N, C-alpha and C positions, 0 to 999 in steps of 0.2 A: 187676810188677803195677802199681806206681804209674805206670810209664811207659805201660803199656797203658791204665791209668785216665785218664791225661792225654789220650791219643789219642782215647779214647772221648768224653771231655768236649769235646775240640776238634771232633770229628766231629758230635756232637750240636749244638754251638753253630753250626757251619756250616749244618747242615740247618735249624735253627730260623731262622737269619738268611735262608736262601734262601726258606723258606716265607713269612716276613714280607715279604720283598721282592716275591715273587710276588703276595701278597694286596694290597699297596699298589698295585702296577701295575694289577691287575684293578679295584680300587676307583677309581683315578684314571681308568681307561679308561671305566668305567661312568658316572662322573660327567660326563666330557667328552661322552659320548654323549647324555646327557640335556639338556645345555645347548643352548639355542636362540638363534639370532642375533636380537637385538632391533634392529628398524629404527625409528628415530625419524623420524616423518613431519613434514616441515616444512609448516606451514599455508600455503595460498595467500593472500598478502597482499591480493589483489584481493577476496577474499571477506570481509575484515574491514573494518568501517566505520572511517573516519577520525575520526568523532565520533558519539557516541550520547547522546541527551538523552531525558528522561522527564518526563511530566506537564507539557507545554509549552503556554504561551500566548504567541504571538509576533505582533508587528506587522511587516509587510513593506512597505517603501517603494519607490517607483520615481521617479527624478529628484527626490528629496527630498520626495515627497508620499506619505503613507500610503495604500496601496491595498488591503491585505488584512490580515485577522486570522486566525491559524491556532491551532486547539486540537487537540492530539493526545496520546495516552498514550506513544507511542514514536516518536522521530525519528532515523533513521540517515542519515548523510551519507557517500557514497562519492566521494571526489575523485581517487583515484589510478587509476581505471579509464579505459578509452578513451573511454567515454561517461559522464561524471560525472552522478550523480543522487542525489536524496533518496528515501528509502524510509520509508513509514509503515505498518508491518505490523499495527498494532492500531487502525486507524481514523483518519479525518481529518475535521475540520469547518472550513470556510472561510467567512468573510464577505468580500464584495467591496464596497469603498467607491467612491462617485463622487468627483468633484473637490471637493465640499464635505463629505465624510465621511458622507454618507448611505449606509446599507447598501442596495445595489440588487440583491444576489443572495446566496444562501446555498447552500452545497454540502456534502454529507456522503457518505462512502463507507466500506466496511469496510477497504479497502486502497487505497493510493495511491502513485504514483511521480511524481517531478518531474525531468525531464531538463533540466539547467541550460543547456547550450549552445543547445538547441532552444527553450527556454522553453515546454516542452510538459508538461502534466499528463496522466497516465493514471489514471483512477479505476475501481476494480473492486469489485463486490459491493454490492448494495443501494444503488446510487447514487441519491441524493435531492437535488433542486434546488428552490429556491423563489425566485421573483422578487418585485419590489416590489409587484406587483398581487396577490400571494397565490396565484398559479398554482403548482401542484406538478408536478414531473417525476420519474418513476421509471424506471430502466433498470438493466441488469446491468453495463454497461461504457460509459465515456464519456471523450472526449478534449477537453482544453481547450488550445487553441493561443493563447498570449498574444501572440505576434508578430503573428499575423493577426487577433487579437481575435475568435476564433471558437470555438464549442463544438459538438461533433458526436459522433454515435454511429451504428454500423451495426446495433445490436441493437434488440430490441423496446422501444418507448417507451410509457409510460402518462402522459397529461397530464390533470390534474384542474383544471378551471376552476370558476368559481362556479356556472355553469348547466349545464355539460356535461363529459363525459369523452371524450377523444380517444385512440385507440390506433393504432399502426402500427409499421412497421419503418424504421429510418433516420431521422436527425434532424440538422438544421443550425440554428444559432442565433447571434445576436450574444452578446457577453459578459454583457449585462444580461438576457438571456432575454426580451426584449420583442418581437423579430421572429424567428420561427422557422418552419422548413419541415419537414414530415413527408414523407419520400420515398415511402413506400408506405402510405398511410392504410388502416386496416382497419375502423374503425367510430367513430361518434359516438353517445354515450349520454347522454341528459339525466340530470342528477343526481336529479330527481324526475319521475315520470310514466313514460310508455312508453319503449321502446327503439327508436332509429332506426338501422337498419343502413345504414352508409354505402357498402357495396360497390357498389350500383347508381349512387348519385349521384356517387361519386368514381371510378368505374371508368375513365372516360375521361380522368382527370387523372393525370399522372405523380407529382405531389406536391401538397401543400396548404400554403399559406403563411398563417400567422396573425400578426396584429399585435395585441399586447396594448394595451388601452385605457390611456392614461396617467392616473395619479392626480395631480390638482393638489396642489402642496405647500401646506402651511398658510401663512397670511398672515405669521405671525411667524417663518417659515423654520425652524421646529423640525422635526427629522427625523421621518419617518413611524414608523420604529423604528430604534433604535440599540442597541449592545451594552449600554448602561446601562439602557434601559427594555424590552429585548426579553425576553419570557418564552419561552425556547426549549428544548423538550424534546429536541432532536436534538443531543446531545453525542456525541463519539466513543465507540465501544464500549469497555467496561472489559475489561482482559485476563482 
């Protein structure tokens, strides 16, 4: 009886061990089935800026002479790409200085790119310019070629002068915005009084060139307006 009892105990132990082994194998199999391969995605280094700056006011010089003042909320620099560029996703405000540090043009846009090798600016979204004579220019997209010292656009342009408003498509100008051409003029509207449709008077012309009247400088050579005395509401958009 004891021998039989021992055999029964051994048999029961073997059966229990077998059941436990089967359970463990099933459990491991189910766990391994639930596991998913995790793929770690390596970011594209070209999509990451080499430098990021925020709330920036910077002076830019050319040949040792200060030429521009830049204000922006965010400035990203991409130097490791094939075409290095600066990116201003939250707006840009630029003042352009002449040789004696008079501000002769101001530019503002919602977004901007600067391609370093080409020395080319691309401005997009509510692009606003103003020259020394107080003339205002508004368009949706504009290019500023510093090598050729030209500003141009293929989009609709709205120009506000002291006595009239000029509209059209396509625009070419010098950097100071004092000599400019409208490729396809649409209309000339007096600021006060009736409206003059320029379709007939300008239909025979392929473009219209306007030369801004120069403003004589004060006798004491003080600037007409400078960053110090300028009351400018056109600052870059806040994020």
